[in-house]
DSSP file (Angstrom, degrees, kcal/mol; ACC not computed):
  #  RESIDUE AA STRUCTURE BP1 BP2  ACC     N-H-->O    O-->H-N    N-H-->O    O-->H-N    TCO  KAPPA ALPHA  PHI   PSI    X-CA   Y-CA   Z-CA
    1    1 A X              0   0    0      0, 0.0     2,-0.1     0, 0.0     0, 0.0   0.000 360.0 360.0 360.0 131.7 -200.7   61.0  -41.8
    2    2 A X     >  -     0   0    0      1,-0.1     4,-2.1     4,-0.0     3,-0.3  -0.429 360.0 -98.4 -97.1 175.6 -203.7   59.2  -40.5
    3    3 A X  H  > S+     0   0    0      1,-0.2     4,-2.4     2,-0.2     5,-0.1   0.797 119.5  58.2 -64.9 -29.9 -203.9   56.6  -37.7
    4    4 A X  H  > S+     0   0    0      2,-0.2     4,-2.2     1,-0.2    -1,-0.2   0.914 107.9  46.2 -66.6 -43.0 -203.8   53.6  -40.0
    5    5 A X  H  > S+     0   0    0     -3,-0.3     4,-2.4     2,-0.2    -2,-0.2   0.905 113.0  49.5 -66.2 -41.9 -200.5   54.7  -41.5
    6    6 A X  H  X S+     0   0    0     -4,-2.1     4,-2.6     1,-0.2    -2,-0.2   0.907 111.0  50.5 -63.7 -40.7 -199.0   55.3  -38.0
    7    7 A X  H  X S+     0   0    0     -4,-2.4     4,-2.4     2,-0.2    -2,-0.2   0.897 109.9  50.1 -62.8 -40.7 -200.3   51.9  -36.9
    8    8 A X  H  X S+     0   0    0     -4,-2.2     4,-2.3     2,-0.2    -2,-0.2   0.903 111.5  48.0 -65.7 -41.2 -198.7   50.3  -40.0
    9    9 A X  H  X S+     0   0    0     -4,-2.4     4,-2.9     2,-0.2     5,-0.2   0.922 111.2  51.5 -64.5 -42.9 -195.4   52.0  -39.3
   10   10 A X  H  X S+     0   0    0     -4,-2.6     4,-2.6     1,-0.2    -2,-0.2   0.910 110.3  48.4 -59.6 -43.3 -195.6   50.9  -35.6
   11   11 A X  H  X S+     0   0    0     -4,-2.4     4,-2.4     2,-0.2    -1,-0.2   0.904 112.4  48.9 -64.0 -41.3 -196.2   47.3  -36.6
   12   12 A X  H  X S+     0   0    0     -4,-2.3     4,-2.3     2,-0.2    -2,-0.2   0.942 113.1  46.2 -63.0 -47.9 -193.3   47.4  -39.1
   13   13 A X  H  X S+     0   0    0     -4,-2.9     4,-2.5     1,-0.2    -2,-0.2   0.905 112.2  52.1 -61.8 -40.9 -191.0   48.9  -36.4
   14   14 A X  H  X S+     0   0    0     -4,-2.6     4,-2.2    -5,-0.2    -1,-0.2   0.900 109.0  50.0 -61.0 -41.5 -192.2   46.3  -33.9
   15   15 A X  H  X S+     0   0    0     -4,-2.4     4,-2.3     2,-0.2    -2,-0.2   0.904 110.7  49.0 -63.9 -41.9 -191.5   43.5  -36.3
   16   16 A X  H  X S+     0   0    0     -4,-2.3     4,-2.8     2,-0.2     5,-0.2   0.912 110.3  51.5 -63.5 -42.4 -188.0   44.8  -36.9
   17   17 A X  H  X S+     0   0    0     -4,-2.5     4,-2.6     1,-0.2    -2,-0.2   0.904 109.5  50.2 -62.2 -41.0 -187.4   45.1  -33.2
   18   18 A X  H  X S+     0   0    0     -4,-2.2     4,-2.5     2,-0.2    -1,-0.2   0.929 111.7  47.8 -62.8 -44.9 -188.5   41.5  -32.7
   19   19 A X  H  X S+     0   0    0     -4,-2.3     4,-2.4     2,-0.2    -2,-0.2   0.928 112.9  48.0 -62.6 -45.4 -186.2   40.3  -35.5
   20   20 A X  H  X S+     0   0    0     -4,-2.8     4,-2.6     1,-0.2    -1,-0.2   0.904 112.2  50.3 -61.7 -41.3 -183.2   42.2  -34.0
   21   21 A X  H  X S+     0   0    0     -4,-2.6     4,-2.7    -5,-0.2    -2,-0.2   0.913 110.3  48.9 -63.7 -43.3 -184.0   40.9  -30.5
   22   22 A X  H  X S+     0   0    0     -4,-2.5     4,-2.3     2,-0.2    -2,-0.2   0.915 112.7  47.7 -63.5 -43.3 -184.1   37.3  -31.8
   23   23 A X  H  X S+     0   0    0     -4,-2.4     4,-2.3     2,-0.2    -2,-0.2   0.923 112.4  49.9 -62.6 -44.3 -180.8   37.7  -33.6
   24   24 A X  H  X S+     0   0    0     -4,-2.6     4,-2.4     1,-0.2    -2,-0.2   0.927 111.5  47.9 -60.7 -45.7 -179.3   39.3  -30.5
   25   25 A X  H  X S+     0   0    0     -4,-2.7     4,-2.6     1,-0.2    -1,-0.2   0.880 109.8  52.9 -64.1 -37.7 -180.5   36.4  -28.3
   26   26 A X  H  X S+     0   0    0     -4,-2.3     4,-2.4     2,-0.2    -1,-0.2   0.918 110.5  47.4 -63.2 -42.8 -179.2   33.8  -30.8
   27   27 A X  H  X S+     0   0    0     -4,-2.3     4,-2.5     2,-0.2    -2,-0.2   0.906 112.3  49.5 -64.9 -40.9 -175.7   35.5  -30.7
   28   28 A X  H  X S+     0   0    0     -4,-2.4     4,-2.4     2,-0.2    -2,-0.2   0.904 110.8  49.9 -63.7 -41.4 -175.8   35.6  -26.9
   29   29 A X  H  X S+     0   0    0     -4,-2.6     4,-2.5     2,-0.2    -2,-0.2   0.912 110.5  50.0 -63.8 -43.1 -176.8   31.9  -26.7
   30   30 A X  H  X S+     0   0    0     -4,-2.4     4,-2.3     2,-0.2    -2,-0.2   0.927 111.9  47.8 -61.6 -44.9 -174.0   31.0  -29.1
   31   31 A X  H  X S+     0   0    0     -4,-2.5     4,-2.3     1,-0.2    -2,-0.2   0.891 110.7  51.9 -62.6 -39.5 -171.5   33.0  -27.0
   32   32 A X  H  X S+     0   0    0     -4,-2.4     4,-2.3     2,-0.2    -2,-0.2   0.912 109.8  49.2 -63.8 -42.2 -172.8   31.3  -23.8
   33   33 A X  H  X S+     0   0    0     -4,-2.5     4,-2.4     2,-0.2    -2,-0.2   0.902 110.2  50.9 -63.5 -40.9 -172.3   27.9  -25.4
   34   34 A X  H  X S+     0   0    0     -4,-2.3     4,-2.5     1,-0.2    -1,-0.2   0.898 110.5  49.3 -63.8 -39.6 -168.8   28.7  -26.5
   35   35 A X  H  X S+     0   0    0     -4,-2.3     4,-2.5     2,-0.2    -2,-0.2   0.899 110.1  50.9 -65.4 -40.3 -168.0   29.9  -22.9
   36   36 A X  H  X S+     0   0    0     -4,-2.3     4,-2.3     2,-0.2    -2,-0.2   0.909 111.7  47.7 -63.6 -41.6 -169.4   26.7  -21.5
   37   37 A X  H  X S+     0   0    0     -4,-2.4     4,-2.5     2,-0.2    -2,-0.2   0.925 112.1  48.8 -64.7 -44.2 -167.3   24.6  -23.9
   38   38 A X  H  X S+     0   0    0     -4,-2.5     4,-2.5     1,-0.2    -2,-0.2   0.897 111.6  50.0 -62.6 -39.7 -164.2   26.5  -23.0
   39   39 A X  H  X S+     0   0    0     -4,-2.5     4,-2.6     2,-0.2    -1,-0.2   0.906 109.9  50.5 -64.7 -41.8 -164.9   26.1  -19.3
   40   40 A X  H  X S+     0   0    0     -4,-2.3     4,-2.5     2,-0.2    -2,-0.2   0.917 110.9  49.5 -61.4 -43.4 -165.4   22.4  -19.8
   41   41 A X  H  X S+     0   0    0     -4,-2.5     4,-2.6    63,-0.2     5,-0.2   0.943 112.4  46.7 -60.8 -48.5 -162.1   22.1  -21.6
   42   42 A X  H  X S+     0   0    0     -4,-2.5     4,-2.7     1,-0.2    -2,-0.2   0.919 113.6  48.3 -61.6 -44.3 -160.2   24.1  -19.0
   43   43 A X  H  X S+     0   0    0     -4,-2.6     4,-2.5     2,-0.2    -1,-0.2   0.899 112.4  48.8 -63.4 -40.9 -161.7   22.0  -16.1
   44   44 A X  H  X S+     0   0    0     -4,-2.5     4,-2.2     2,-0.2    -2,-0.2   0.935 113.8  45.2 -66.4 -44.9 -161.0   18.8  -17.9
   45   45 A X  H  X S+     0   0    0     -4,-2.6     4,-2.4     2,-0.2    -2,-0.2   0.902 112.8  52.0 -64.6 -40.5 -157.3   19.7  -18.6
   46   46 A X  H  X S+     0   0    0     -4,-2.7     4,-2.0    -5,-0.2    -2,-0.2   0.921 109.5  49.6 -61.5 -43.5 -157.0   21.0  -15.0
   47   47 A X  H  X S+     0   0    0     -4,-2.5     4,-1.8     1,-0.2    -2,-0.2   0.897 110.2  50.3 -61.8 -40.6 -158.3   17.7  -13.6
   48   48 A X  H  X S+     0   0    0     -4,-2.2     4,-2.4     1,-0.2    -1,-0.2   0.903 109.3  51.6 -64.5 -40.6 -155.9   15.8  -15.8
   49   49 A X  H  X S+     0   0    0     -4,-2.4     4,-2.3     1,-0.2    -1,-0.2   0.869 107.0  53.7 -63.8 -35.9 -153.0   17.9  -14.5
   50   50 A X  H  X S+     0   0    0     -4,-2.0     4,-2.3     2,-0.2    -1,-0.2   0.892 108.3  50.1 -64.7 -38.8 -154.1   17.3  -10.9
   51   51 A X  H  X S+     0   0    0     -4,-1.8     4,-2.2     2,-0.2    -2,-0.2   0.952 111.2  47.6 -63.8 -48.6 -153.9   13.5  -11.6
   52   52 A X  H  X S+     0   0    0     -4,-2.4     4,-0.8     1,-0.2    -2,-0.2   0.882 110.2  54.2 -60.0 -37.2 -150.4   13.8  -13.1
   53   53 A X  H >< S+     0   0    0     -4,-2.3     3,-0.8     1,-0.2     4,-0.3   0.919 108.3  48.0 -63.2 -43.4 -149.4   15.9  -10.1
   54   54 A X  H >< S+     0   0    0     -4,-2.3     3,-1.5     1,-0.2    -1,-0.2   0.882 107.1  57.6 -63.4 -36.4 -150.6   13.2   -7.7
   55   55 A X  H 3< S+     0   0    0     -4,-2.2    -1,-0.2     1,-0.3    -2,-0.2   0.699  95.9  65.4 -68.0 -17.3 -148.7   10.6   -9.8
   56   56 A X  T << S+     0   0    0     -3,-0.8    -1,-0.3    -4,-0.8    -2,-0.2   0.546  74.4 110.3 -83.6  -5.5 -145.5   12.5   -9.2
   57   57 A X  S X> S-     0   0    0     -3,-1.5     4,-2.6    -4,-0.3     3,-1.2  -0.485  77.3-123.6 -70.5 138.8 -145.5   11.9   -5.5
   58   58 A X  H 3> S+     0   0    0      1,-0.3     4,-1.3     2,-0.2    -1,-0.1   0.863 109.4  50.1 -53.1 -42.9 -142.7    9.5   -4.5
   59   59 A X  H 3> S+     0   0    0      1,-0.2     4,-0.6     2,-0.2    -1,-0.3   0.749 115.7  44.2 -70.6 -20.8 -145.0    6.9   -2.8
   60   60 A X  H <> S+     0   0    0     -3,-1.2     4,-2.9    -6,-0.2     5,-0.3   0.822 102.0  65.4 -89.7 -35.3 -147.2    6.9   -5.8
   61   61 A X  H  X S+     0   0    0     -4,-2.6     4,-3.0     1,-0.2     5,-0.3   0.921 103.8  45.8 -54.6 -49.0 -144.5    6.7   -8.5
   62   62 A X  H  X S+     0   0    0     -4,-1.3     4,-2.6     1,-0.2     5,-0.3   0.909 113.7  48.4 -64.0 -42.1 -143.3    3.3   -7.4
   63   63 A X  H  X S+     0   0    0     -4,-0.6     4,-2.2     2,-0.2    -1,-0.2   0.909 115.9  44.3 -65.4 -40.7 -146.8    1.8   -7.2
   64   64 A X  H  X S+     0   0    0     -4,-2.9     4,-2.4     2,-0.2     5,-0.2   0.959 115.6  46.1 -67.7 -50.6 -147.7    3.2  -10.6
   65   65 A X  H  X S+     0   0    0     -4,-3.0     4,-1.0    -5,-0.3   101,-0.3   0.938 120.4  38.7 -59.6 -48.7 -144.5    2.2  -12.3
   66   66 A X  H  X S+     0   0    0     -4,-2.6     4,-2.7    -5,-0.3    -1,-0.2   0.863 112.9  58.1 -70.5 -35.0 -144.6   -1.3  -10.8
   67   67 A X  H  < S+     0   0    0     -4,-2.2     4,-0.2    -5,-0.3    -2,-0.2   0.877 102.9  51.6 -64.6 -38.5 -148.3   -1.6  -11.2
   68   68 A X  H  < S+     0   0    0     -4,-2.4    57,-2.4    57,-0.2    58,-0.6   0.826 110.8  50.4 -67.8 -28.5 -148.2   -1.1  -14.9
   69   69 A X  H  < S-     0   0    0     -4,-1.0    -2,-0.2    -5,-0.2     2,-0.2   0.946 139.4 -19.4 -70.9 -49.2 -145.6   -3.8  -15.1
   70   70 A X    ><  -     0   0    0     -4,-2.7     3,-0.6    54,-0.2     4,-0.3  -0.722  49.8-165.7-164.1 110.9 -147.8   -6.2  -13.1
   71   71 A X  G >  S+     0   0    0     -4,-0.2     3,-1.4     1,-0.2    -1,-0.1   0.884  93.5  58.0 -61.8 -40.2 -150.7   -5.4  -10.8
   72   72 A X  G 3  S+     0   0    0      1,-0.3    -1,-0.2    -5,-0.1    -5,-0.1   0.756  99.3  58.7 -65.7 -24.7 -150.6   -8.9   -9.2
   73   73 A X  G <  S+     0   0    0     -3,-0.6    -1,-0.3    -7,-0.2    -2,-0.2   0.543  85.8 100.6 -83.4  -5.9 -147.0   -8.4   -8.1
   74   74 A X  S <  S-     0   0    0     -3,-1.4     2,-0.1    -4,-0.3   -11,-0.0  -0.453  77.7-115.7 -76.3 150.2 -147.7   -5.3   -6.0
   75   75 A X     >  -     0   0    0     -2,-0.1     4,-2.5     1,-0.1     5,-0.2  -0.337  40.5 -94.5 -74.2 171.7 -148.1   -5.6   -2.3
   76   76 A X  H  > S+     0   0    0      1,-0.2     4,-2.0     2,-0.2     5,-0.2   0.888 124.8  49.1 -59.4 -43.7 -151.6   -4.8   -0.9
   77   77 A X  H  > S+     0   0    0      1,-0.2     4,-2.4     2,-0.2    -1,-0.2   0.915 112.4  48.5 -62.9 -42.6 -150.8   -1.1   -0.1
   78   78 A X  H  > S+     0   0    0      1,-0.2     4,-3.2     2,-0.2     5,-0.2   0.881 108.2  54.8 -65.7 -36.9 -149.3   -0.6   -3.6
   79   79 A X  H  X S+     0   0    0     -4,-2.5     4,-2.9     2,-0.2    -1,-0.2   0.902 108.8  48.4 -62.4 -39.6 -152.4   -2.2   -5.2
   80   80 A X  H  X S+     0   0    0     -4,-2.0     4,-2.7     2,-0.2     5,-0.2   0.940 113.5  46.8 -64.3 -46.8 -154.7    0.2   -3.4
   81   81 A X  H  X S+     0   0    0     -4,-2.4     4,-2.6     2,-0.2     5,-0.3   0.944 115.6  45.7 -59.5 -48.6 -152.5    3.2   -4.5
   82   82 A X  H  X S+     0   0    0     -4,-3.2     4,-3.0     1,-0.2     5,-0.4   0.936 113.9  48.6 -60.4 -47.5 -152.4    1.9   -8.1
   83   83 A X  H  X S+     0   0    0     -4,-2.9     4,-2.0    -5,-0.2    -1,-0.2   0.904 114.2  45.6 -62.5 -42.3 -156.1    1.1   -8.1
   84   84 A X  H  X S+     0   0    0     -4,-2.7     4,-1.9    -5,-0.2    -1,-0.2   0.917 117.8  42.6 -67.5 -42.9 -157.1    4.6   -6.7
   85   85 A X  H  X S+     0   0    0     -4,-2.6     4,-1.9    -5,-0.2    -2,-0.2   0.935 119.5  40.8 -72.9 -46.0 -154.7    6.5   -9.0
   86   86 A X  H  X S+     0   0    0     -4,-3.0     4,-3.0    -5,-0.3     5,-0.2   0.888 114.2  54.7 -69.5 -37.3 -155.4    4.6  -12.2
   87   87 A X  H  X S+     0   0    0     -4,-2.0     4,-2.7    -5,-0.4     5,-0.2   0.898 106.7  51.5 -60.2 -40.4 -159.1    4.5  -11.3
   88   88 A X  H  X S+     0   0    0     -4,-1.9     4,-2.1     2,-0.2    -1,-0.2   0.918 112.3  45.8 -62.0 -43.8 -159.1    8.3  -11.0
   89   89 A X  H  X S+     0   0    0     -4,-1.9     4,-2.6     2,-0.2    -2,-0.2   0.929 112.7  50.0 -64.8 -45.2 -157.5    8.6  -14.4
   90   90 A X  H  X S+     0   0    0     -4,-3.0     4,-2.6     1,-0.2    -2,-0.2   0.913 111.2  48.9 -61.4 -43.6 -159.9    6.1  -16.0
   91   91 A X  H  X S+     0   0    0     -4,-2.7     4,-2.0     1,-0.2    -1,-0.2   0.906 111.4  50.4 -62.0 -40.4 -162.9    8.0  -14.5
   92   92 A X  H  X S+     0   0    0     -4,-2.1     4,-1.7    -5,-0.2    -2,-0.2   0.902 111.5  47.7 -64.2 -41.3 -161.5   11.2  -15.8
   93   93 A X  H  X S+     0   0    0     -4,-2.6     4,-1.9     2,-0.2    -2,-0.2   0.889 110.5  51.1 -67.5 -39.2 -161.0    9.7  -19.3
   94   94 A X  H  X S+     0   0    0     -4,-2.6     4,-2.1     1,-0.2    -1,-0.2   0.849 106.7  55.3 -67.2 -33.0 -164.6    8.3  -19.3
   95   95 A X  H  X S+     0   0    0     -4,-2.0     4,-2.9     2,-0.2     5,-0.2   0.901 105.2  52.9 -63.1 -40.4 -165.8   11.8  -18.3
   96   96 A X  H  X S+     0   0    0     -4,-1.7     4,-2.3     1,-0.2    -2,-0.2   0.906 108.0  50.7 -61.4 -40.7 -164.1   13.2  -21.4
   97   97 A X  H  X S+     0   0    0     -4,-1.9     4,-2.0     2,-0.2    -1,-0.2   0.909 112.7  46.2 -63.7 -40.9 -165.9   10.6  -23.5
   98   98 A X  H  X S+     0   0    0     -4,-2.1     4,-1.7     2,-0.2    -2,-0.2   0.912 113.1  48.4 -68.1 -42.3 -169.2   11.5  -22.0
   99   99 A X  H  <>S+     0   0    0     -4,-2.9     5,-3.3     1,-0.2     6,-1.0   0.850 111.1  51.5 -67.0 -33.4 -168.6   15.3  -22.4
  100  100 A X  H ><5S+     0   0    0     -4,-2.3     3,-1.4    -5,-0.2    -1,-0.2   0.907 106.8  53.4 -67.3 -41.1 -167.5   14.7  -26.0
  101  101 A X  H 3<5S+     0   0    0     -4,-2.0    -2,-0.2     1,-0.3    -1,-0.2   0.873 110.5  46.9 -59.7 -37.4 -170.7   12.8  -26.7
  102  102 A X  T 3<5S-     0   0    0     -4,-1.7    -1,-0.3    -5,-0.1    -2,-0.2   0.399 117.1-117.7 -84.7   2.7 -172.7   15.8  -25.3
  103  103 A X  T < 5S+     0   0    0     -3,-1.4    -3,-0.2     2,-0.2    -2,-0.1   0.785  83.1 120.3  64.5  30.7 -170.6   18.1  -27.4
  104  104 A X  S   <S+     0   0    0     -5,-3.3     2,-0.3    -6,-0.1    -4,-0.2   0.555  74.8  41.6 -96.4 -11.8 -169.2   19.9  -24.4
  105  105 A X  S    S-     0   0    0     -6,-1.0    -2,-0.2    -9,-0.1    -1,-0.1  -0.964  98.6-100.0-127.9 149.6 -165.6   18.9  -25.4
  106  106 A X    >>  -     0   0    0     -2,-0.3     3,-1.7   -69,-0.1     4,-0.6  -0.268  35.2-109.9 -64.5 156.5 -164.1   18.9  -28.9
  107  107 A X  H >> S+     0   0    0      1,-0.3     4,-1.4     2,-0.2     3,-0.7   0.770 114.5  70.9 -58.3 -27.1 -163.9   15.6  -30.7
  108  108 A X  H 3> S+     0   0    0      1,-0.2     4,-1.9     2,-0.2    -1,-0.3   0.811  91.3  59.3 -61.8 -28.4 -160.1   15.7  -30.3
  109  109 A X  H <> S+     0   0    0     -3,-1.7     4,-2.7     1,-0.2    -1,-0.2   0.834  99.2  57.3 -69.2 -31.1 -160.6   15.0  -26.6
  110  110 A X  H <X S+     0   0    0     -3,-0.7     4,-2.8    -4,-0.6     5,-0.2   0.927 107.4  47.3 -62.9 -44.7 -162.4   11.8  -27.4
  111  111 A X  H  X S+     0   0    0     -4,-1.4     4,-2.7     2,-0.2    -2,-0.2   0.901 112.0  50.4 -64.0 -40.9 -159.3   10.6  -29.3
  112  112 A X  H  X S+     0   0    0     -4,-1.9     4,-2.5     2,-0.2    -2,-0.2   0.943 112.8  46.0 -61.5 -48.0 -157.0   11.6  -26.4
  113  113 A X  H  X S+     0   0    0     -4,-2.7     4,-2.2     1,-0.2    -2,-0.2   0.927 114.4  46.9 -63.1 -45.8 -159.2    9.8  -23.9
  114  114 A X  H  X S+     0   0    0     -4,-2.8     4,-2.5     1,-0.2    -1,-0.2   0.918 112.0  51.2 -62.8 -42.4 -159.5    6.6  -26.0
  115  115 A X  H  X S+     0   0    0     -4,-2.7     4,-2.5    -5,-0.2    -2,-0.2   0.914 110.4  48.4 -62.8 -42.6 -155.7    6.6  -26.8
  116  116 A X  H  X S+     0   0    0     -4,-2.5     4,-2.2     2,-0.2    -1,-0.2   0.895 111.2  50.8 -65.5 -38.3 -154.8    6.9  -23.1
  117  117 A X  H  X S+     0   0    0     -4,-2.2     4,-2.1     2,-0.2    -2,-0.2   0.918 111.4  47.7 -64.1 -41.6 -157.3    4.1  -22.2
  118  118 A X  H  X S+     0   0    0     -4,-2.5     4,-1.1     1,-0.2    -2,-0.2   0.895 109.8  53.7 -64.9 -38.9 -155.7    1.9  -24.9
  119  119 A X  H  < S+     0   0    0     -4,-2.5    38,-0.8     2,-0.2     3,-0.4   0.901 107.1  50.9 -62.9 -39.8 -152.2    2.8  -23.6
  120  120 A X  H >< S+     0   0    0     -4,-2.2     3,-1.4     1,-0.2     7,-0.3   0.928 110.8  49.3 -61.3 -43.6 -153.3    1.7  -20.1
  121  121 A X  H 3< S+     0   0    0     -4,-2.1    -1,-0.2     1,-0.3    -2,-0.2   0.676  96.7  71.6 -69.8 -16.3 -154.5   -1.6  -21.6
  122  122 A X  T 3< S+     0   0    0     -4,-1.1     2,-0.3    -3,-0.4    -1,-0.3   0.608  89.1  75.3 -76.3  -9.2 -151.2   -2.0  -23.4
  123  123 A X  S <> S-     0   0    0     -3,-1.4     4,-2.2    -4,-0.3     5,-0.2  -0.747  84.6-128.3-101.1 152.1 -149.5   -2.8  -20.1
  124  124 A X  H  > S+     0   0    0    -56,-0.3     4,-2.2    -2,-0.3   -55,-0.2   0.940 110.8  43.2 -61.4 -48.0 -149.8   -6.1  -18.3
  125  125 A X  H  > S+     0   0    0    -57,-2.4     4,-2.7     2,-0.2   -57,-0.2   0.867 111.5  54.1 -69.0 -36.1 -150.8   -4.4  -15.0
  126  126 A X  H  > S+     0   0    0    -58,-0.6     4,-2.7    -6,-0.3    -1,-0.2   0.906 110.5  46.7 -63.5 -40.9 -153.1   -1.9  -16.7
  127  127 A X  H  X S+     0   0    0     -4,-2.2     4,-2.5    -7,-0.3    -2,-0.2   0.899 111.5  51.4 -67.2 -40.8 -155.0   -4.8  -18.3
  128  128 A X  H  X S+     0   0    0     -4,-2.2     4,-1.7     2,-0.2    -2,-0.2   0.934 113.3  45.4 -60.9 -45.1 -155.1   -6.7  -15.0
  129  129 A X  H  X S+     0   0    0     -4,-2.7     4,-2.9     1,-0.2     5,-0.2   0.942 113.0  50.2 -61.0 -47.8 -156.5   -3.7  -13.3
  130  130 A X  H  X S+     0   0    0     -4,-2.7     4,-3.2     1,-0.2     5,-0.2   0.875 108.1  52.1 -63.1 -38.5 -159.0   -3.0  -16.1
  131  131 A X  H  X S+     0   0    0     -4,-2.5     4,-1.1     2,-0.2    -1,-0.2   0.896 113.1  45.1 -66.0 -38.2 -160.3   -6.6  -16.1
  132  132 A X  H  X S+     0   0    0     -4,-1.7     4,-1.0    -5,-0.2     3,-0.3   0.946 117.8  44.0 -66.3 -47.9 -160.9   -6.4  -12.4
  133  133 A X  H  X S+     0   0    0     -4,-2.9     4,-1.0     1,-0.2     3,-0.4   0.876 108.4  56.5 -66.7 -39.6 -162.5   -3.0  -12.6
  134  134 A X  H  < S+     0   0    0     -4,-3.2     7,-0.6     1,-0.2     6,-0.4   0.799 104.9  52.9 -67.1 -27.1 -164.7   -3.8  -15.7
  135  135 A X  H  < S+     0   0    0     -4,-1.1    -1,-0.2    -3,-0.3    -2,-0.2   0.812 111.7  46.2 -74.5 -29.2 -166.3   -6.7  -13.9
  136  136 A X  H  < S+     0   0    0     -4,-1.0     2,-0.5    -3,-0.4    -2,-0.2   0.588 103.2  75.0 -87.7 -11.4 -167.2   -4.5  -10.9
  137  137 A X  S >< S-     0   0    0     -4,-1.0     3,-2.6    -3,-0.1     4,-0.4  -0.884  89.5-113.5-108.1 128.0 -168.6   -1.7  -13.1
  138  138 A X  T 3  S+     0   0    0     -2,-0.5    -2,-0.1     1,-0.3    -3,-0.1  -0.368 105.6   7.6 -57.9 129.1 -172.0   -1.9  -14.9
  139  139 A X  T 3> S+     0   0    0     -4,-0.1     4,-1.9    -2,-0.1    -1,-0.3   0.498  95.0 125.1  78.1   3.2 -171.3   -2.0  -18.6
  140  140 A X  H <>  +     0   0    0     -3,-2.6     4,-2.5    -6,-0.4    -5,-0.2   0.859  65.9  54.5 -65.8 -37.5 -167.6   -2.3  -17.9
  141  141 A X  H  > S+     0   0    0     -7,-0.6     4,-2.0    -4,-0.4    -1,-0.2   0.876 108.5  49.4 -67.3 -35.7 -167.0   -5.4  -20.0
  142  142 A X  H  > S+     0   0    0      2,-0.2     4,-2.3     1,-0.2    -1,-0.2   0.916 111.7  48.8 -67.0 -42.4 -168.6   -3.8  -23.1
  143  143 A X  H  X S+     0   0    0     -4,-1.9     4,-2.8     1,-0.2     5,-0.2   0.886 108.0  55.7 -62.4 -37.9 -166.4   -0.7  -22.6
  144  144 A X  H  X S+     0   0    0     -4,-2.5     4,-2.1     1,-0.2    -1,-0.2   0.929 108.7  46.5 -60.4 -45.6 -163.4   -3.0  -22.2
  145  145 A X  H  X S+     0   0    0     -4,-2.0     4,-0.8     2,-0.2    -2,-0.2   0.914 113.7  48.7 -63.3 -42.5 -164.1   -4.7  -25.6
  146  146 A X  H >< S+     0   0    0     -4,-2.3     3,-0.7     1,-0.2    -2,-0.2   0.927 114.2  44.6 -62.9 -45.5 -164.6   -1.3  -27.3
  147  147 A X  H 3< S+     0   0    0     -4,-2.8     3,-0.4     1,-0.2    -1,-0.2   0.838 106.2  60.9 -71.2 -32.2 -161.4    0.2  -25.9
  148  148 A X  H 3< S+     0   0    0     -4,-2.1     2,-0.5     1,-0.2    -1,-0.2   0.717 103.9  52.9 -67.2 -19.5 -159.4   -2.9  -26.7
  149  149 A X  S << S-     0   0    0     -4,-0.8    -1,-0.2    -3,-0.7    -4,-0.0  -0.639  76.0-178.0-119.0  74.3 -160.1   -2.5  -30.4
  150  150 A X        -     0   0    0     -2,-0.5     4,-0.1    -3,-0.4    -3,-0.1  -0.323  29.7-133.8 -69.4 155.7 -159.2    1.0  -31.4
  151  151 A X  S    S+     0   0    0      2,-0.1     2,-0.3    -2,-0.0    -1,-0.1   0.296  87.4  42.4 -93.1  10.7 -159.8    2.1  -35.0
  152  152 A X  S    S-     0   0    0      0, 0.0     2,-0.1     0, 0.0    -2,-0.1  -0.981  98.8 -85.0-149.2 156.6 -156.4    3.7  -35.3
  153  153 A X        -     0   0    0     -2,-0.3     2,-0.4     1,-0.0    -2,-0.1  -0.407  45.3-168.1 -66.0 137.8 -152.8    2.8  -34.3
  154  154 A X        -     0   0    0     -2,-0.1    -4,-0.0    -4,-0.1    -1,-0.0  -0.991  19.8-121.6-129.8 133.7 -152.0    3.8  -30.8
  155  155 A X        -     0   0    0     -2,-0.4   -33,-0.1     1,-0.1     2,-0.1  -0.350  35.7-106.9 -67.9 155.3 -148.6    3.9  -29.1
  156  156 A X     >  -     0   0    0      1,-0.1     4,-2.1   -34,-0.1     5,-0.2  -0.346  29.2-107.2 -75.7 165.6 -148.1    1.8  -26.0
  157  157 A X  H  > S+     0   0    0    -38,-0.8     4,-3.0     1,-0.2     7,-0.2   0.916 121.4  50.4 -59.4 -44.8 -147.9    3.4  -22.6
  158  158 A X  H  4 S+     0   0    0      1,-0.2    -1,-0.2     2,-0.2     7,-0.2   0.843 109.1  52.1 -64.6 -34.0 -144.2    2.7  -22.4
  159  159 A X  H  4 S+     0   0    0      1,-0.2     3,-0.4     2,-0.1    -1,-0.2   0.899 117.0  37.9 -68.9 -39.3 -143.6    4.2  -25.8
  160  160 A X  H  < S+     0   0    0     -4,-2.1     2,-0.3     1,-0.3    -2,-0.2   0.867 131.4  27.8 -80.1 -36.2 -145.4    7.4  -25.0
  161  161 A X    ><  +     0   0    0     -4,-3.0     3,-2.1    -5,-0.2     4,-0.3  -0.638  67.2 167.4-124.1  72.4 -144.1    7.7  -21.4
  162  162 A X  G >  S+     0   0    0     -3,-0.4     3,-1.6    -2,-0.3    -1,-0.1   0.770  72.3  67.5 -61.9 -25.4 -140.8    5.9  -21.3
  163  163 A X  G 3  S+     0   0    0      1,-0.3    -1,-0.3    -3,-0.1    -5,-0.1   0.635  91.5  63.1 -70.1 -12.3 -139.9    7.3  -17.9
  164  164 A X  G <  S+     0   0    0     -3,-2.1    -1,-0.3    -7,-0.2    -2,-0.2   0.518  76.0 117.4 -87.6  -5.7 -142.7    5.2  -16.4
  165  165 A X  S <  S-     0   0    0     -3,-1.6     2,-0.3    -4,-0.3   -99,-0.1  -0.335  77.0-107.0 -61.3 142.0 -141.0    2.0  -17.4
  166  166 A X        -     0   0    0   -101,-0.3     2,-0.2     1,-0.1    -1,-0.1  -0.519  35.2-114.4 -70.3 134.6 -140.1   -0.1  -14.4
  167  167 A X              0   0    0     -2,-0.3    -1,-0.1     1,-0.1    -3,-0.0  -0.509 360.0 360.0 -71.2 133.8 -136.4    0.0  -13.8
  168  168 A X              0   0    0     -2,-0.2    -1,-0.1    -3,-0.0    -2,-0.0   0.443 360.0 360.0 -99.6 360.0 -134.8   -3.4  -14.4
């Protein structure tokens, strides 16, 4: 075997090694992306659970329940509680919409977030809160119009969470 043949074999082996390396890196990148998506999902669900946990506190339950009935009828302290808690949920839902847009959350999360936003708007107090908040937030009025007109039927907040209905 002469040096030319050895060189040709070396080039061939080098080419195969490059192809194997590129395939390996592509697989690693895909796995890394899947892990990032799974981490985003877990973090988002964990954040939503933290919000629900805060809503279960006795001083918050009354403000939330009454606030969804009518934000304007709340006393000032209850309005602050309602605004902070619902604002936290709305921000969390908007984060889901942004992460879905970037493909870091599955499309099903977009539907969940939109449905919850529509459910908030289905209550008198939720709509009152949203109208106040959307005026104070850049682009909020456009988001309000988009969320108010879902492209699929959505249950109301009271239908989905009957235990949040204000006791009469």
